[in-house]
N, C-alpha and C positions, 0 to 999 in steps of 0.2 A: 504494500500500500504506500501511500504518500505521507503517512504519519498522523492521520486524523485521530486514530484511537489513542496514540501516545499523547497528543495535545489535549484530548478530552480527559485522559487520566491525570494530566498535569492540572487541568482546571478543577477536577474533582478532588485534588489533593492526594490521589492514590500513589503517585510517584513524585520523586524530586527531580528537578532538571539536572542533566549531566554538566551543563555549564549555563551561566547566566542566572537570572532569577525570574520568578513568576510573582507578580503582585496582583492580589485580588482586592476588590473593594471591601468596604466594611459592611457589616450586617447582611452578608449574603447567606441565603438559605437555598442551597442547590439541590434539586431533585434530578434524577437520571432515568431516562427512558432507554431500556436495554433492548436493542433490536432482536435479540434472541429470546426475549421475554422470560429470562431466567428468574425474574422476581415473582412470577406467578406460580401458584401451586395447582397443578393439573387435577389433583384429587379433591380440591375444594371448590365450592360454588363461587359464582360471581360475587355474591354478597360477602362471603367469607374472605375472599381475596381483597375486596375493596374496603370493607368496614370491619375486618377481623372478626366477623360473626355477629357484630352488634347491629341493632336496628337503625342506628343513626350515625352520621359522620359530622364532624365539626368543619364547617367551611367558612373561613374568614371570621371566626369567632361565633358563628351561628350554628346551632344544631339543625341538621336537615335529615329527614327520613331517607333511608337508603334507597327505597323504591323510587321516590321522586328524584333523588340525586342521579340514579342510574338512567332515568328517562332522559336526562340532559345529555347522556352519552348514547342515546338512541337504542336503549334496551326497554322492551315492553315489560310491564310489571311482573308477568309470569316467568320471565327469563332470569330473575334475580337468583333463583335457586338451582340454576343449571350449572352442572360441573364444567369447569374451564376446559377439561379434556374434550368436551363435546362441541367446542366452539370453532368457528372458522378463523383464519388468520386475521381478518379485519376485526372480528368480534374480540379476539384476544388483544389486539392493539387498543381497542376502545376500553377494555377492562383495565389494561395497564395504565392508560391515560387517566381513567377514573380514579384508580388507586393513587397515582402520582398527584393529581390535583386535589385529592382529599388530605394531603399532607401539607404542612406549612412550607412554602417555598416562594421565592421571588425570582429565581433563575431556574429554568428547566432546560437541561441538556437532552436533546432529542436525537438519538443515534438511529438514523434510517427508519423513522416511524411509519413511512409509507412504502417501504420496499416490499416486494412480493405481494402487493395488493392490486386487485384490478382497478381500472380507472374510476369506476363509480364509487368504490369503497375509498380510494385515495381522496376523492373529492369530499366525501363525508368527513373523513378524518381531518382534512385540511380546514374545512369550514368550521368544524368543532374547535380546532386549535385556535383559529382566528377569533372566534367568538369569545372563548375563555381568555385569550390574551388581552383582548380589548376590555372585557369586563373587570379583569383583575390587575391590569397594568403590569403584566409579566414580561420578563426578558427571556427569549428563547435563543439557545445555541443549537442551530438546526444543522445536522450533519447528513448530507445526502449526495448521491451521484446523479440524481434526477434533476437536470437543469431547469426544466419547466416548473417543477415543484419548488425548487429553490427560488426561482424568479418570482413565483406567486406569493410565497410566504415571507420573504426576507426584505427587510429595510436596508441592511448592509450585508455585504458578502465578502468573505475571505476565500480566495481561491488558492488551493494547494497543488503543487506540482513538484515531484521529486523531493519530497521531505521539506519543502520550503513554501511559505506563504508568498505567492508571486503577485497577488493583487488583493487590494482591500479597498472597497469603495461602496457608495450607495448603489443599490440594486439597479435603478434606472440608468445611472451613469456607466456602470460596468457593462451592461448589455448594449448601451449606445456606442461606447468607445472602449472595447476590451483592452486591458493593459498588458495582456500576454497572449501568446498563441495557443496555450494549453491544448 
């Protein structure tokens, strides 16, 4: 690869830089979306994965019933007790997003959240991300190979090539006048 995972792990504080320094802002609460969905328990239900088995989740200091909360992630009420092992890839992505957004965070690192999803499910996930980002004023670090998705979701883009960031600019500017041949 080009070093995306290593840079992500630096941001998450999982590894130290071999040279130089990493400075993070203050009061950061970082949540991480794992493209492999390793944070989900297949033998547990959607409700158990998102709310640890409780009937409510705390969202921005307010208690919300899990059924209503999951409806915001496009799950019908009767699906809350479905085992994660029975879900499609897109549904699993939405469960993981519901889980992440139920935890306090102001920065969300999204590692390939739409990979391996068909176009209609990608659109659902992107629309959901945009809605929640606007409602909560969150910062996303969005890692993807899908340039159309990146263009759609990102305000600023860093382009990596051969282990280096070769371009960093506003999305519209980067697509109007590319800074590298990548």
